[in-house]
PyMOL Python script that loads the backbone (N, CA, C, O; Angstrom):
from pymol import cmd

cmd.read_pdbstr("""\
ATOM      1  N   MET A   1      -7.254   0.736  14.814  1.00  0.00           N
ATOM      2  CA  MET A   1      -6.244   1.569  14.132  1.00  0.00           C
ATOM      3  C   MET A   1      -4.703   1.329  14.849  1.00  0.00           C
ATOM      4  O   MET A   1      -3.732   1.667  14.172  1.00  0.00           O
ATOM      5  N   THR A   2      -4.481   0.778  16.144  1.00  0.00           N
ATOM      6  CA  THR A   2      -3.336   0.533  16.807  1.00  0.00           C
ATOM      7  C   THR A   2      -2.629  -0.647  15.781  1.00  0.00           C
ATOM      8  O   THR A   2      -1.493  -0.578  15.312  1.00  0.00           O
ATOM      9  N   ILE A   3      -3.591  -1.713  15.574  1.00  0.00           N
ATOM     10  CA  ILE A   3      -2.768  -2.756  14.646  1.00  0.00           C
ATOM     11  C   ILE A   3      -2.075  -2.002  13.357  1.00  0.00           C
ATOM     12  O   ILE A   3      -0.852  -2.041  13.219  1.00  0.00           O
ATOM     13  N   HIS A   4      -2.883  -1.347  12.465  1.00  0.00           N
ATOM     14  CA  HIS A   4      -2.120  -0.689  11.508  1.00  0.00           C
ATOM     15  C   HIS A   4      -0.714   0.127  11.914  1.00  0.00           C
ATOM     16  O   HIS A   4       0.339  -0.034  11.297  1.00  0.00           O
ATOM     17  N   THR A   5      -0.869   0.992  13.008  1.00  0.00           N
ATOM     18  CA  THR A   5       0.328   1.621  13.392  1.00  0.00           C
ATOM     19  C   THR A   5       1.485   0.520  13.725  1.00  0.00           C
ATOM     20  O   THR A   5       2.606   0.618  13.226  1.00  0.00           O
ATOM     21  N   ARG A   6       1.128  -0.514  14.593  1.00  0.00           N
ATOM     22  CA  ARG A   6       2.049  -1.492  15.025  1.00  0.00           C
ATOM     23  C   ARG A   6       2.740  -1.945  13.886  1.00  0.00           C
ATOM     24  O   ARG A   6       3.970  -1.966  13.835  1.00  0.00           O
ATOM     25  N   GLY A   7       1.770  -2.425  12.676  1.00  0.00           N
ATOM     26  CA  GLY A   7       2.308  -3.225  11.666  1.00  0.00           C
ATOM     27  C   GLY A   7       3.399  -2.214  10.795  1.00  0.00           C
ATOM     28  O   GLY A   7       4.514  -2.552  10.397  1.00  0.00           O
ATOM     29  N   PHE A   8       2.765  -0.920  10.627  1.00  0.00           N
ATOM     30  CA  PHE A   8       3.650  -0.157  10.203  1.00  0.00           C
ATOM     31  C   PHE A   8       5.254   0.016  10.832  1.00  0.00           C
ATOM     32  O   PHE A   8       6.274  -0.023  10.143  1.00  0.00           O
ATOM     33  N   ASP A   9       5.210   0.171  11.984  1.00  0.00           N
ATOM     34  CA  ASP A   9       6.387   0.097  12.694  1.00  0.00           C
ATOM     35  C   ASP A   9       7.321  -1.409  12.532  1.00  0.00           C
ATOM     36  O   ASP A   9       8.550  -1.396  12.591  1.00  0.00           O
ATOM     37  N   LEU A  10       6.847  -2.157  12.407  1.00  0.00           N
ATOM     38  CA  LEU A  10       7.525  -3.444  12.234  1.00  0.00           C
ATOM     39  C   LEU A  10       8.100  -3.277  10.817  1.00  0.00           C
ATOM     40  O   LEU A  10       9.139  -3.906  10.617  1.00  0.00           O
ATOM     41  N   LEU A  11       7.671  -2.624   9.906  1.00  0.00           N
ATOM     42  CA  LEU A  11       8.160  -2.558   8.564  1.00  0.00           C
ATOM     43  C   LEU A  11       9.080  -1.440   8.418  1.00  0.00           C
ATOM     44  O   LEU A  11       9.641  -1.334   7.327  1.00  0.00           O
ATOM     45  N   ARG A  12       9.354  -0.513   9.410  1.00  0.00           N
ATOM     46  CA  ARG A  12      10.633   0.420   9.423  1.00  0.00           C
ATOM     47  C   ARG A  12      11.897  -0.143   9.525  1.00  0.00           C
ATOM     48  O   ARG A  12      12.938   0.394   9.146  1.00  0.00           O
ATOM     49  N   GLU A  13      11.758  -1.554  10.194  1.00  0.00           N
ATOM     50  CA  GLU A  13      13.147  -2.073  10.354  1.00  0.00           C
ATOM     51  C   GLU A  13      13.557  -2.982   8.846  1.00  0.00           C
ATOM     52  O   GLU A  13      14.654  -3.515   8.675  1.00  0.00           O
ATOM     53  N   VAL A  14      12.714  -3.004   8.100  1.00  0.00           N
ATOM     54  CA  VAL A  14      13.076  -3.804   6.878  1.00  0.00           C
ATOM     55  C   VAL A  14      14.198  -3.291   6.421  1.00  0.00           C
ATOM     56  O   VAL A  14      14.514  -2.114   6.588  1.00  0.00           O
ATOM     57  N   ASP A  15      14.949  -4.226   5.747  1.00  0.00           N
ATOM     58  CA  ASP A  15      16.300  -3.408   4.833  1.00  0.00           C
ATOM     59  C   ASP A  15      15.692  -3.231   3.282  1.00  0.00           C
ATOM     60  O   ASP A  15      14.898  -3.979   2.712  1.00  0.00           O
ATOM     61  N   VAL A  16      16.168  -2.294   2.897  1.00  0.00           N
ATOM     62  CA  VAL A  16      15.993  -1.979   1.557  1.00  0.00           C
ATOM     63  C   VAL A  16      17.388  -1.745   0.816  1.00  0.00           C
ATOM     64  O   VAL A  16      18.426  -1.943   1.447  1.00  0.00           O
ATOM     65  N   ARG A  17      17.428  -1.303  -0.591  1.00  0.00           N
ATOM     66  CA  ARG A  17      18.686  -0.938  -1.376  1.00  0.00           C
ATOM     67  C   ARG A  17      17.964   0.344  -1.820  1.00  0.00           C
ATOM     68  O   ARG A  17      16.849   0.406  -2.339  1.00  0.00           O
ATOM     69  N   LEU A  18      18.860   1.435  -1.500  1.00  0.00           N
ATOM     70  CA  LEU A  18      18.974   2.505  -2.236  1.00  0.00           C
ATOM     71  C   LEU A  18      20.061   2.900  -3.063  1.00  0.00           C
ATOM     72  O   LEU A  18      21.213   2.784  -2.644  1.00  0.00           O
ATOM     73  N   SER A  19      19.742   3.491  -4.530  1.00  0.00           N
ATOM     74  CA  SER A  19      20.604   3.487  -5.558  1.00  0.00           C
ATOM     75  C   SER A  19      20.512   4.709  -5.963  1.00  0.00           C
ATOM     76  O   SER A  19      19.521   5.355  -5.623  1.00  0.00           O
ATOM     77  N   VAL A  20      21.389   5.228  -6.674  1.00  0.00           N
ATOM     78  CA  VAL A  20      21.310   6.655  -7.059  1.00  0.00           C
ATOM     79  C   VAL A  20      21.922   6.376  -8.619  1.00  0.00           C
ATOM     80  O   VAL A  20      23.038   5.900  -8.826  1.00  0.00           O
ATOM     81  N   GLU A  21      21.022   6.748  -9.598  1.00  0.00           N
ATOM     82  CA  GLU A  21      21.456   6.601 -11.138  1.00  0.00           C
ATOM     83  C   GLU A  21      22.151   7.893 -11.616  1.00  0.00           C
ATOM     84  O   GLU A  21      21.465   8.915 -11.591  1.00  0.00           O
ATOM     85  N   LEU A  22      23.394   7.976 -12.036  1.00  0.00           N
ATOM     86  CA  LEU A  22      23.993   9.049 -12.477  1.00  0.00           C
ATOM     87  C   LEU A  22      23.515   9.310 -13.983  1.00  0.00           C
ATOM     88  O   LEU A  22      23.661  10.429 -14.475  1.00  0.00           O
ATOM     89  N   GLY A  23      23.053   8.461 -14.564  1.00  0.00           N
ATOM     90  CA  GLY A  23      22.859   8.269 -15.991  1.00  0.00           C
ATOM     91  C   GLY A  23      22.655   7.053 -16.797  1.00  0.00           C
ATOM     92  O   GLY A  23      22.598   6.024 -16.125  1.00  0.00           O
ATOM     93  N   ARG A  24      22.529   6.912 -18.102  1.00  0.00           N
ATOM     94  CA  ARG A  24      22.616   5.947 -18.728  1.00  0.00           C
ATOM     95  C   ARG A  24      22.875   6.064 -20.108  1.00  0.00           C
ATOM     96  O   ARG A  24      22.839   7.216 -20.541  1.00  0.00           O
ATOM     97  N   THR A  25      23.197   4.909 -21.130  1.00  0.00           N
ATOM     98  CA  THR A  25      23.859   4.991 -22.374  1.00  0.00           C
ATOM     99  C   THR A  25      23.459   3.697 -22.816  1.00  0.00           C
ATOM    100  O   THR A  25      23.087   2.802 -22.056  1.00  0.00           O
ATOM    101  N   ASP A  26      23.538   3.612 -24.017  1.00  0.00           N
ATOM    102  CA  ASP A  26      23.037   2.255 -24.631  1.00  0.00           C
ATOM    103  C   ASP A  26      24.652   2.197 -25.659  1.00  0.00           C
ATOM    104  O   ASP A  26      24.982   3.180 -26.323  1.00  0.00           O
ATOM    105  N   MET A  27      25.431   1.022 -25.631  1.00  0.00           N
ATOM    106  CA  MET A  27      26.309   0.617 -26.332  1.00  0.00           C
ATOM    107  C   MET A  27      26.386  -0.730 -26.705  1.00  0.00           C
ATOM    108  O   MET A  27      25.855  -1.670 -26.114  1.00  0.00           O
ATOM    109  N   LYS A  28      27.168  -0.785 -27.853  1.00  0.00           N
ATOM    110  CA  LYS A  28      27.383  -2.068 -28.780  1.00  0.00           C
ATOM    111  C   LYS A  28      28.302  -2.960 -27.629  1.00  0.00           C
ATOM    112  O   LYS A  28      29.063  -2.414 -26.830  1.00  0.00           O
ATOM    113  N   LEU A  29      28.116  -4.173 -27.695  1.00  0.00           N
ATOM    114  CA  LEU A  29      28.942  -5.107 -26.879  1.00  0.00           C
ATOM    115  C   LEU A  29      30.586  -4.940 -27.380  1.00  0.00           C
ATOM    116  O   LEU A  29      31.518  -5.058 -26.584  1.00  0.00           O
ATOM    117  N   LYS A  30      30.756  -4.659 -28.764  1.00  0.00           N
ATOM    118  CA  LYS A  30      32.137  -4.540 -28.869  1.00  0.00           C
ATOM    119  C   LYS A  30      32.706  -3.438 -28.296  1.00  0.00           C
ATOM    120  O   LYS A  30      33.890  -3.497 -27.967  1.00  0.00           O
ATOM    121  N   ASP A  31      31.920  -2.212 -28.079  1.00  0.00           N
ATOM    122  CA  ASP A  31      32.499  -0.851 -27.556  1.00  0.00           C
ATOM    123  C   ASP A  31      32.291  -1.248 -25.922  1.00  0.00           C
ATOM    124  O   ASP A  31      33.019  -0.536 -25.229  1.00  0.00           O
ATOM    125  N   VAL A  32      31.586  -2.080 -25.230  1.00  0.00           N
ATOM    126  CA  VAL A  32      31.871  -2.556 -23.879  1.00  0.00           C
ATOM    127  C   VAL A  32      33.108  -3.275 -23.959  1.00  0.00           C
ATOM    128  O   VAL A  32      33.934  -2.775 -23.196  1.00  0.00           O
ATOM    129  N   LEU A  33      33.551  -4.272 -24.602  1.00  0.00           N
ATOM    130  CA  LEU A  33      34.460  -5.106 -24.345  1.00  0.00           C
ATOM    131  C   LEU A  33      35.965  -4.266 -24.635  1.00  0.00           C
ATOM    132  O   LEU A  33      37.019  -4.841 -24.364  1.00  0.00           O
ATOM    133  N   ALA A  34      35.965  -3.015 -25.144  1.00  0.00           N
ATOM    134  CA  ALA A  34      37.034  -2.360 -25.765  1.00  0.00           C
ATOM    135  C   ALA A  34      37.147  -1.380 -24.479  1.00  0.00           C
ATOM    136  O   ALA A  34      38.084  -0.587 -24.571  1.00  0.00           O
ATOM    137  N   LEU A  35      36.518  -1.302 -23.520  1.00  0.00           N
ATOM    138  CA  LEU A  35      36.697  -0.387 -22.359  1.00  0.00           C
ATOM    139  C   LEU A  35      37.683  -0.687 -21.565  1.00  0.00           C
ATOM    140  O   LEU A  35      37.571  -1.834 -21.132  1.00  0.00           O
ATOM    141  N   GLY A  36      38.762  -0.035 -21.132  1.00  0.00           N
ATOM    142  CA  GLY A  36      39.673  -0.210 -20.142  1.00  0.00           C
ATOM    143  C   GLY A  36      39.870   1.095 -19.210  1.00  0.00           C
ATOM    144  O   GLY A  36      39.137   2.076 -19.088  1.00  0.00           O
ATOM    145  N   GLU A  37      41.054   0.796 -18.616  1.00  0.00           N
ATOM    146  CA  GLU A  37      41.555   2.162 -17.727  1.00  0.00           C
ATOM    147  C   GLU A  37      41.525   3.411 -18.652  1.00  0.00           C
ATOM    148  O   GLU A  37      42.005   3.423 -19.786  1.00  0.00           O
ATOM    149  N   ASP A  38      41.026   4.265 -18.160  1.00  0.00           N
ATOM    150  CA  ASP A  38      41.060   5.788 -18.711  1.00  0.00           C
ATOM    151  C   ASP A  38      39.946   6.043 -19.669  1.00  0.00           C
ATOM    152  O   ASP A  38      39.859   7.130 -20.242  1.00  0.00           O
ATOM    153  N   SER A  39      38.900   4.860 -19.905  1.00  0.00           N
ATOM    154  CA  SER A  39      38.071   5.014 -20.617  1.00  0.00           C
ATOM    155  C   SER A  39      36.946   5.828 -20.205  1.00  0.00           C
ATOM    156  O   SER A  39      36.625   5.803 -19.017  1.00  0.00           O
ATOM    157  N   VAL A  40      36.228   6.630 -21.122  1.00  0.00           N
ATOM    158  CA  VAL A  40      35.282   7.697 -20.534  1.00  0.00           C
ATOM    159  C   VAL A  40      33.909   7.100 -21.440  1.00  0.00           C
ATOM    160  O   VAL A  40      33.945   6.792 -22.632  1.00  0.00           O
ATOM    161  N   VAL A  41      32.886   7.039 -20.669  1.00  0.00           N
ATOM    162  CA  VAL A  41      31.521   6.683 -21.245  1.00  0.00           C
ATOM    163  C   VAL A  41      30.613   8.083 -20.735  1.00  0.00           C
ATOM    164  O   VAL A  41      30.436   8.525 -19.600  1.00  0.00           O
ATOM    165  N   MET A  42      30.186   8.510 -21.903  1.00  0.00           N
ATOM    166  CA  MET A  42      29.283   9.630 -21.891  1.00  0.00           C
ATOM    167  C   MET A  42      28.079   9.060 -21.450  1.00  0.00           C
ATOM    168  O   MET A  42      27.822   7.920 -21.839  1.00  0.00           O
ATOM    169  N   LEU A  43      27.149   9.751 -20.573  1.00  0.00           N
ATOM    170  CA  LEU A  43      25.939   9.459 -20.183  1.00  0.00           C
ATOM    171  C   LEU A  43      24.930  10.324 -20.773  1.00  0.00           C
ATOM    172  O   LEU A  43      25.212  11.415 -21.269  1.00  0.00           O
ATOM    173  N   ASP A  44      23.781   9.852 -20.722  1.00  0.00           N
ATOM    174  CA  ASP A  44      22.586  10.780 -21.181  1.00  0.00           C
ATOM    175  C   ASP A  44      22.289  11.780 -20.247  1.00  0.00           C
ATOM    176  O   ASP A  44      21.124  12.153 -20.378  1.00  0.00           O
ATOM    177  N   ARG A  45      22.957  12.415 -19.264  1.00  0.00           N
ATOM    178  CA  ARG A  45      22.293  13.205 -18.124  1.00  0.00           C
ATOM    179  C   ARG A  45      23.533  14.314 -18.209  1.00  0.00           C
ATOM    180  O   ARG A  45      24.736  14.062 -18.283  1.00  0.00           O
ATOM    181  N   LEU A  46      22.920  15.547 -18.178  1.00  0.00           N
ATOM    182  CA  LEU A  46      23.944  16.859 -17.890  1.00  0.00           C
ATOM    183  C   LEU A  46      24.213  16.873 -16.555  1.00  0.00           C
ATOM    184  O   LEU A  46      23.544  16.358 -15.660  1.00  0.00           O
ATOM    185  N   THR A  47      25.271  17.516 -16.463  1.00  0.00           N
ATOM    186  CA  THR A  47      26.058  17.749 -15.056  1.00  0.00           C
ATOM    187  C   THR A  47      25.320  18.731 -14.156  1.00  0.00           C
ATOM    188  O   THR A  47      25.698  18.882 -12.994  1.00  0.00           O
ATOM    189  N   ASP A  48      24.288  19.401 -14.644  1.00  0.00           N
ATOM    190  CA  ASP A  48      23.562  20.192 -13.702  1.00  0.00           C
ATOM    191  C   ASP A  48      21.895  19.537 -13.442  1.00  0.00           C
ATOM    192  O   ASP A  48      21.037  20.182 -12.840  1.00  0.00           O
ATOM    193  N   GLU A  49      21.672  18.227 -13.989  1.00  0.00           N
ATOM    194  CA  GLU A  49      20.434  17.683 -14.088  1.00  0.00           C
ATOM    195  C   GLU A  49      20.351  16.970 -12.452  1.00  0.00           C
ATOM    196  O   GLU A  49      21.347  16.593 -11.834  1.00  0.00           O
ATOM    197  N   LEU A  50      19.401  16.919 -12.112  1.00  0.00           N
ATOM    198  CA  LEU A  50      19.027  16.031 -10.810  1.00  0.00           C
ATOM    199  C   LEU A  50      19.390  14.718 -11.258  1.00  0.00           C
ATOM    200  O   LEU A  50      19.427  14.430 -12.455  1.00  0.00           O
ATOM    201  N   LEU A  51      19.685  13.837 -10.247  1.00  0.00           N
ATOM    202  CA  LEU A  51      20.049  12.297 -10.423  1.00  0.00           C
ATOM    203  C   LEU A  51      18.697  11.689  -9.642  1.00  0.00           C
ATOM    204  O   LEU A  51      18.108  12.269  -8.730  1.00  0.00           O
ATOM    205  N   ASP A  52      18.380  10.525 -10.148  1.00  0.00           N
ATOM    206  CA  ASP A  52      17.483   9.507  -9.777  1.00  0.00           C
ATOM    207  C   ASP A  52      17.722   8.549  -8.465  1.00  0.00           C
ATOM    208  O   ASP A  52      18.663   7.775  -8.284  1.00  0.00           O
ATOM    209  N   VAL A  53      16.781   8.775  -7.735  1.00  0.00           N
ATOM    210  CA  VAL A  53      17.121   7.826  -6.373  1.00  0.00           C
ATOM    211  C   VAL A  53      15.905   6.800  -6.427  1.00  0.00           C
ATOM    212  O   VAL A  53      14.694   6.960  -6.580  1.00  0.00           O
ATOM    213  N   HIS A  54      16.605   5.832  -6.265  1.00  0.00           N
ATOM    214  CA  HIS A  54      15.707   4.437  -6.158  1.00  0.00           C
ATOM    215  C   HIS A  54      15.909   3.854  -5.126  1.00  0.00           C
ATOM    216  O   HIS A  54      17.016   3.738  -4.601  1.00  0.00           O
ATOM    217  N   VAL A  55      14.412   3.218  -4.516  1.00  0.00           N
ATOM    218  CA  VAL A  55      14.432   2.470  -3.682  1.00  0.00           C
ATOM    219  C   VAL A  55      13.934   1.184  -4.066  1.00  0.00           C
ATOM    220  O   VAL A  55      12.744   1.106  -4.370  1.00  0.00           O
ATOM    221  N   ASN A  56      14.872  -0.139  -4.111  1.00  0.00           N
ATOM    222  CA  ASN A  56      14.589  -1.664  -4.616  1.00  0.00           C
ATOM    223  C   ASN A  56      13.723  -1.346  -6.076  1.00  0.00           C
ATOM    224  O   ASN A  56      12.644  -1.844  -6.396  1.00  0.00           O
ATOM    225  N   GLY A  57      14.557  -0.344  -6.861  1.00  0.00           N
ATOM    226  CA  GLY A  57      14.269  -0.401  -7.928  1.00  0.00           C
ATOM    227  C   GLY A  57      13.115   0.637  -8.760  1.00  0.00           C
ATOM    228  O   GLY A  57      12.923   0.789  -9.967  1.00  0.00           O
ATOM    229  N   THR A  58      12.473   1.246  -7.595  1.00  0.00           N
ATOM    230  CA  THR A  58      11.336   2.191  -7.885  1.00  0.00           C
ATOM    231  C   THR A  58      11.897   3.573  -7.612  1.00  0.00           C
ATOM    232  O   THR A  58      12.761   3.687  -6.743  1.00  0.00           O
ATOM    233  N   LEU A  59      11.410   4.789  -8.385  1.00  0.00           N
ATOM    234  CA  LEU A  59      12.280   5.973  -8.221  1.00  0.00           C
ATOM    235  C   LEU A  59      11.265   6.633  -7.315  1.00  0.00           C
ATOM    236  O   LEU A  59      10.059   6.793  -7.502  1.00  0.00           O
ATOM    237  N   ILE A  60      12.135   7.032  -6.144  1.00  0.00           N
ATOM    238  CA  ILE A  60      11.242   7.925  -4.992  1.00  0.00           C
ATOM    239  C   ILE A  60      11.443   9.292  -4.697  1.00  0.00           C
ATOM    240  O   ILE A  60      10.754  10.069  -4.035  1.00  0.00           O
ATOM    241  N   ALA A  61      12.984   9.519  -5.575  1.00  0.00           N
ATOM    242  CA  ALA A  61      13.159  11.146  -5.288  1.00  0.00           C
ATOM    243  C   ALA A  61      14.283  11.478  -6.323  1.00  0.00           C
ATOM    244  O   ALA A  61      15.013  10.685  -6.918  1.00  0.00           O
ATOM    245  N   ARG A  62      14.250  12.626  -6.383  1.00  0.00           N
ATOM    246  CA  ARG A  62      15.415  13.412  -7.378  1.00  0.00           C
ATOM    247  C   ARG A  62      16.637  14.023  -6.239  1.00  0.00           C
ATOM    248  O   ARG A  62      16.298  14.482  -5.148  1.00  0.00           O
ATOM    249  N   GLY A  63      17.909  13.955  -6.630  1.00  0.00           N
ATOM    250  CA  GLY A  63      19.029  14.739  -5.917  1.00  0.00           C
ATOM    251  C   GLY A  63      19.939  15.037  -6.405  1.00  0.00           C
ATOM    252  O   GLY A  63      20.145  14.745  -7.583  1.00  0.00           O
ATOM    253  N   GLU A  64      21.012  15.889  -5.490  1.00  0.00           N
ATOM    254  CA  GLU A  64      22.144  16.107  -6.115  1.00  0.00           C
ATOM    255  C   GLU A  64      23.221  15.821  -5.409  1.00  0.00           C
ATOM    256  O   GLU A  64      23.142  15.998  -4.194  1.00  0.00           O
ATOM    257  N   ILE A  65      24.392  15.351  -5.939  1.00  0.00           N
ATOM    258  CA  ILE A  65      25.619  14.658  -5.120  1.00  0.00           C
ATOM    259  C   ILE A  65      26.398  16.114  -4.424  1.00  0.00           C
ATOM    260  O   ILE A  65      26.605  17.233  -4.895  1.00  0.00           O
ATOM    261  N   VAL A  66      26.662  15.571  -3.261  1.00  0.00           N
ATOM    262  CA  VAL A  66      27.343  16.609  -2.260  1.00  0.00           C
ATOM    263  C   VAL A  66      28.621  15.791  -1.796  1.00  0.00           C
ATOM    264  O   VAL A  66      28.618  14.561  -1.853  1.00  0.00           O
ATOM    265  N   ALA A  67      29.715  16.510  -1.333  1.00  0.00           N
ATOM    266  CA  ALA A  67      31.025  16.200  -0.771  1.00  0.00           C
ATOM    267  C   ALA A  67      30.886  16.554   0.794  1.00  0.00           C
ATOM    268  O   ALA A  67      30.607  17.703   1.134  1.00  0.00           O
ATOM    269  N   GLN A  68      31.077  15.594   1.673  1.00  0.00           N
ATOM    270  CA  GLN A  68      31.228  15.800   2.960  1.00  0.00           C
ATOM    271  C   GLN A  68      32.128  14.736   3.690  1.00  0.00           C
ATOM    272  O   GLN A  68      32.039  13.512   3.600  1.00  0.00           O
ATOM    273  N   GLY A  69      33.042  15.500   4.454  1.00  0.00           N
ATOM    274  CA  GLY A  69      33.888  14.452   5.008  1.00  0.00           C
ATOM    275  C   GLY A  69      34.950  13.590   4.325  1.00  0.00           C
ATOM    276  O   GLY A  69      35.480  12.581   4.790  1.00  0.00           O
ATOM    277  N   GLY A  70      35.162  14.157   3.156  1.00  0.00           N
ATOM    278  CA  GLY A  70      35.833  13.223   2.054  1.00  0.00           C
ATOM    279  C   GLY A  70      35.162  12.103   1.522  1.00  0.00           C
ATOM    280  O   GLY A  70      35.715  11.186   0.914  1.00  0.00           O
ATOM    281  N   ARG A  71      33.753  12.213   1.807  1.00  0.00           N
ATOM    282  CA  ARG A  71      32.714  11.047   1.077  1.00  0.00           C
ATOM    283  C   ARG A  71      31.829  11.786   0.277  1.00  0.00           C
ATOM    284  O   ARG A  71      31.634  13.001   0.315  1.00  0.00           O
ATOM    285  N   PHE A  72      31.207  10.776  -0.598  1.00  0.00           N
ATOM    286  CA  PHE A  72      30.134  11.400  -1.542  1.00  0.00           C
ATOM    287  C   PHE A  72      28.943  11.233  -0.548  1.00  0.00           C
ATOM    288  O   PHE A  72      29.050  10.391   0.344  1.00  0.00           O
ATOM    289  N   GLY A  73      27.869  11.951  -0.646  1.00  0.00           N
ATOM    290  CA  GLY A  73      26.651  12.115  -0.075  1.00  0.00           C
ATOM    291  C   GLY A  73      25.434  12.411  -1.107  1.00  0.00           C
ATOM    292  O   GLY A  73      25.659  12.844  -2.237  1.00  0.00           O
ATOM    293  N   LEU A  74      24.372  12.192  -0.717  1.00  0.00           N
ATOM    294  CA  LEU A  74      23.119  12.848  -1.800  1.00  0.00           C
ATOM    295  C   LEU A  74      22.359  13.675  -0.894  1.00  0.00           C
ATOM    296  O   LEU A  74      22.106  13.469   0.293  1.00  0.00           O
ATOM    297  N   ARG A  75      22.054  14.584  -1.590  1.00  0.00           N
ATOM    298  CA  ARG A  75      21.205  15.738  -0.887  1.00  0.00           C
ATOM    299  C   ARG A  75      19.878  15.469  -1.879  1.00  0.00           C
ATOM    300  O   ARG A  75      19.906  15.412  -3.109  1.00  0.00           O
ATOM    301  N   ILE A  76      18.724  15.322  -1.017  1.00  0.00           N
ATOM    302  CA  ILE A  76      17.338  15.149  -1.722  1.00  0.00           C
ATOM    303  C   ILE A  76      16.635  16.620  -1.880  1.00  0.00           C
ATOM    304  O   ILE A  76      16.409  17.396  -0.951  1.00  0.00           O
ATOM    305  N   VAL A  77      16.377  16.803  -3.094  1.00  0.00           N
ATOM    306  CA  VAL A  77      15.673  18.143  -3.597  1.00  0.00           C
ATOM    307  C   VAL A  77      14.438  17.769  -3.756  1.00  0.00           C
ATOM    308  O   VAL A  77      13.625  18.449  -3.129  1.00  0.00           O
ATOM    309  N   GLU A  78      14.000  16.873  -4.417  1.00  0.00           N
ATOM    310  CA  GLU A  78      12.682  16.567  -4.529  1.00  0.00           C
ATOM    311  C   GLU A  78      11.953  15.225  -4.583  1.00  0.00           C
ATOM    312  O   GLU A  78      12.442  14.297  -5.228  1.00  0.00           O
ATOM    313  N   MET A  79      10.778  15.091  -3.914  1.00  0.00           N
ATOM    314  CA  MET A  79      10.272  13.402  -3.839  1.00  0.00           C
ATOM    315  C   MET A  79       9.535  13.030  -5.280  1.00  0.00           C
ATOM    316  O   MET A  79       9.200  13.971  -6.001  1.00  0.00           O
ATOM    317  N   ALA A  80       9.394  12.279  -5.515  1.00  0.00           N
ATOM    318  CA  ALA A  80       8.805  11.848  -6.674  1.00  0.00           C
ATOM    319  C   ALA A  80       7.454  11.464  -6.177  1.00  0.00           C
ATOM    320  O   ALA A  80       7.317  10.901  -5.091  1.00  0.00           O
ATOM    321  N   GLY A  81       6.331  11.800  -7.054  1.00  0.00           N
ATOM    322  CA  GLY A  81       4.956  11.476  -6.683  1.00  0.00           C
ATOM    323  C   GLY A  81       4.713  10.069  -7.377  1.00  0.00           C
ATOM    324  O   GLY A  81       5.615   9.396  -7.878  1.00  0.00           O
ATOM    325  N   PRO A  82       3.144   9.656  -7.332  1.00  0.00           N
ATOM    326  CA  PRO A  82       2.859   8.506  -7.849  1.00  0.00           C
ATOM    327  C   PRO A  82       3.504   8.595  -9.384  1.00  0.00           C
ATOM    328  O   PRO A  82       3.599   9.527 -10.182  1.00  0.00           O
ATOM    329  N   GLN A  83       3.924   7.117  -9.430  1.00  0.00           N
ATOM    330  CA  GLN A  83       4.240   6.467 -10.764  1.00  0.00           C
ATOM    331  C   GLN A  83       5.829   7.138 -11.052  1.00  0.00           C
ATOM    332  O   GLN A  83       6.433   6.872 -12.092  1.00  0.00           O
ATOM    333  N   GLY A  84       6.440   8.088  -9.927  1.00  0.00           N
ATOM    334  CA  GLY A  84       7.760   8.219 -10.460  1.00  0.00           C
ATOM    335  C   GLY A  84       7.712   9.631 -10.800  1.00  0.00           C
ATOM    336  O   GLY A  84       8.794  10.210 -10.894  1.00  0.00           O
ATOM    337  N   ALA A  85       6.582  10.318 -11.012  1.00  0.00           N
ATOM    338  CA  ALA A  85       6.444  11.759 -11.574  1.00  0.00           C
ATOM    339  C   ALA A  85       7.131  12.769 -10.319  1.00  0.00           C
ATOM    340  O   ALA A  85       7.092  12.545  -9.109  1.00  0.00           O
ATOM    341  N   PRO A  86       7.714  13.852 -10.967  1.00  0.00           N
ATOM    342  CA  PRO A  86       8.208  14.717  -9.743  1.00  0.00           C
ATOM    343  C   PRO A  86       6.940  15.008  -8.938  1.00  0.00           C
ATOM    344  O   PRO A  86       5.820  14.935  -9.443  1.00  0.00           O
ATOM    345  N   ASP A  87       7.207  15.400  -7.432  1.00  0.00           N
ATOM    346  CA  ASP A  87       6.127  15.938  -6.681  1.00  0.00           C
ATOM    347  C   ASP A  87       5.862  17.407  -6.843  1.00  0.00           C
ATOM    348  O   ASP A  87       6.749  18.207  -6.547  1.00  0.00           O
ATOM    349  N   GLU A  88       4.636  17.837  -7.320  1.00  0.00           N
ATOM    350  CA  GLU A  88       4.276  19.171  -7.375  1.00  0.00           C
ATOM    351  C   GLU A  88       5.069  20.240  -6.669  1.00  0.00           C
ATOM    352  O   GLU A  88       5.758  21.174  -7.081  1.00  0.00           O
ATOM    353  N   GLY A  89       4.680  19.704  -5.221  1.00  0.00           N
ATOM    354  CA  GLY A  89       4.638  20.621  -4.059  1.00  0.00           C
ATOM    355  C   GLY A  89       6.290  20.575  -3.606  1.00  0.00           C
ATOM    356  O   GLY A  89       6.549  21.312  -2.654  1.00  0.00           O
ATOM    357  N   ALA A  90       7.185  19.971  -4.046  1.00  0.00           N
ATOM    358  CA  ALA A  90       8.619  19.640  -3.865  1.00  0.00           C
ATOM    359  C   ALA A  90       9.413  20.878  -4.250  1.00  0.00           C
ATOM    360  O   ALA A  90       9.047  21.476  -5.261  1.00  0.00           O
ATOM    361  N   ALA A  91      10.362  21.294  -3.626  1.00  0.00           N
ATOM    362  CA  ALA A  91      11.147  22.522  -4.127  1.00  0.00           C
ATOM    363  C   ALA A  91      12.599  22.015  -4.038  1.00  0.00           C
ATOM    364  O   ALA A  91      13.531  22.749  -4.368  1.00  0.00           O
TER     365      ALA A  91
END
""", "prot")
cmd.dss("prot")
cmd.show_as("cartoon", "prot")
cmd.util.cbc("prot")
cmd.orient("prot")
C-alpha cells in the first residue's frame, strides 16, 4: 500500500495545463481573415452558463469567472464525473 501512495505523491508534482473554455463557434476562413480590432465573435455559450475547465484537454469541472485584485479568477462550481458528465453530487 505504501508503494501506491508514494507513487501518487510523485505525480502530484507533474505540471499540467489547465484551460477554461468560454465557448466555441464555427466560422468560414474568409470571416476569420476579416477579423480586426473591435471585431466581435459570438460564441455558442450564454453569459449565465458555466464554463468548461480542462486539464490537458480533458474536461474536469465547470465554473464561473470571478474578479479578484484586478485579475480574473475561476470559481469551481461542479466537478465533472466520468466521461466529462456533470457530477450528480456537485452543487
